[in-house]
N, C-alpha and C positions, 0 to 999 in steps of 0.2 A: 151622279150617271154616275151605276150598279155594276160593280164588278163581278163576273162572273165563271164561275172556277170550276170545270169538269172534270169526270174522274174516269178512267179507263171503263171504267164497270158501268160506265150510261148513267151514271149521275150525277149531283153538283149540289155547288156551293153559290147559293147570290150575298155579294154584301151592298147594303144597299143606304146612302148617307143619306143626314136629315136635310132637305130645301131648309137651311138653314142661311144665313149669312156670317154665323158664327165654325170653327174651325176645330175639332176634335181630333184629337189622340187614339188609338187602342194600340197597348200594349200588350206583348204576349210572354209569356215567361222563358227564361233561357232552360227548358227542357220539355220532353216528351212526358204525354197523356192526354189524356180526355176533356172539355169542357164541362163543368157541371154546370148547368140552371135549371130551373124552376120545374121545365118540363122533363129534365133528362131522370134516366130511370135509376142513376147513382147517387149512393147513400153520400148526407154530408156527416164527416165527423169533426166529434168533439175537435181533436186536434186541427183539426184544416180552419175551424173558427180562430179569430185574433181574439184577443186577453181580455177575461173578463165578461163575455160572451154565455150567456148559459146554455144557449140551444138546446142541446139531444140529448141534457145531463139526467142521469138516473131520477125517478119519483118514484115512488109506492105510497100503495096504503093499507094494512093490514090490522087485523084485528082476532080480539077473541072469540072464538066459537065453538059451539058445542055445548060443554058443563058447564056451569061457571066457575070461578078457581077459591079456594079457598086461601087465606090470609095468616097466617102468620104473628100475634099480635105482635105488638112495640118490636116490629121487625119487618126491616127493607126488601117488599115480596117483588122478582119481578114478575113481570105481569108475561102468559106464558101464550104472546100472540102465533094462530098457528092456521091461519087464513088471510085471506089477503083478494082485495078490490082492485089491485093491479100491482106489477112490474116490474118496469118498464125494463131495467138493465137485470132482475134477477142477480139482486142487492139486497135481498130482506128474506132470512132464514125461518123460514114457518116452521121446523121440523126441527132441530134439534135447539139453536143456543135464542130465537125469537129475539132479534136484531138485524141492523139497516148496516148491514159495511160499503159505503159508496164508491166504486170504482173510479168517479174524477175527483181531483183536488180540487177545494171551494170552498162556499158559503153555500148550507142547508139550511133551512127553512122548517122546523120541525114541530107538527101541532100533536100532540095527544092526549087524552081523556080516558079519567074512568068512571062508570059508576060503582060506589060502595054500595052492600046492607048485612045489618045487623043491626046489633042491640049498644043503648051503655054507649058510645064513644065519647073520648074526648078528643080526639085530637086527629087530621086526618092530613096526608102527603101524598102527593103526587109528583112523580121527577123524573125530570128523562136526565137518565145519568148516559157520561160517556167516556167508554174505557173502565166500565168498571165502578165508574163515580163518579157525584152528583154535580152533573151540570148545571144546575138549575131546576127548582122542585113551589109549587102552592103548597103552603103551607096551613093548615084553616082549621084554629081552635073551634071548636062547636059542641050544641049540645042537642043537636039533631039524633032521632032517636031512632031511625028505620035506616035512610039512607042516605050519601049525597052526594054528586055527582061532579066535577070540576072538570080543568083541563089546563095546560099546562102549556108554555110553546117557549120556542127559542131559535137563535138562529148562532149554526153550532160551526166551527172552522173544519172542515174535514178533508184527510188526507189523501184520499182518493187510496188508499195500497191495505192500511194496517187501524185504524178510526173506526170505531164502532158505538152506536146509540140504542139504549134499550128506556122502557120503560118499567118502572119499581112502582109501588103504593106503600105504602105504612099508616097502618092506624095504632090507633092506643084506644084497648077498650074493654071491658069487664068481661065480655063473651066475644067465641066466634065471629066472624067476617067472609064477607067471599064477594069476587068481583065477575058482577052480570055477566056473558055473556052477549056477544051482539055487538056487529057493528056500529047500530046507531047507542050505544052505551058502554064499548071500553075500544080506543083502537088507538092506530097511530099513522101517520100521514108523515110526507114530507116530500122535499124537490130541492136540487139543485141551485140555489137565489144567482151566484154569479162563482164563474168559474176562479183557481186561485193564481 
């Protein structure tokens, strides 16, 4: 049997029980506030979710735009990812540090790749750096004479305040090499896979 609650403003709320022989209990929290449902305009924040639910954590996709980037020979060089396809929480810096600093603690899936071009290489390295040091890398010894494109991936624990991620490349070669610009060539993306 439905229960109808009338308000002084003329509106009402009707509570209807299911037509089954089973008893159900609805328990309300011991505090005030609004009930957020799938039809509400309210926002569900990360802190409202249970432990280990990714929910609405940060996600981004950044890439190298404009000119190709010159690489210093036999030196790890940070890729200046200066454009974005998206950045849901404004956690990727595309103007100064070219890094991802998430604002939610958890485990992040990071994907990155770069296409390098030049002559006479002996070794390529694509590396995801965490807090200024190599976290994971893809190291290739090769005799490709004009270009190589590879990717590197990693699942990274981040504290949500100070930890950051960057993309670096390294090449040992007899002449100058560059990183090709364009989102289809040189990029990094990531998302919160699971909260801490």
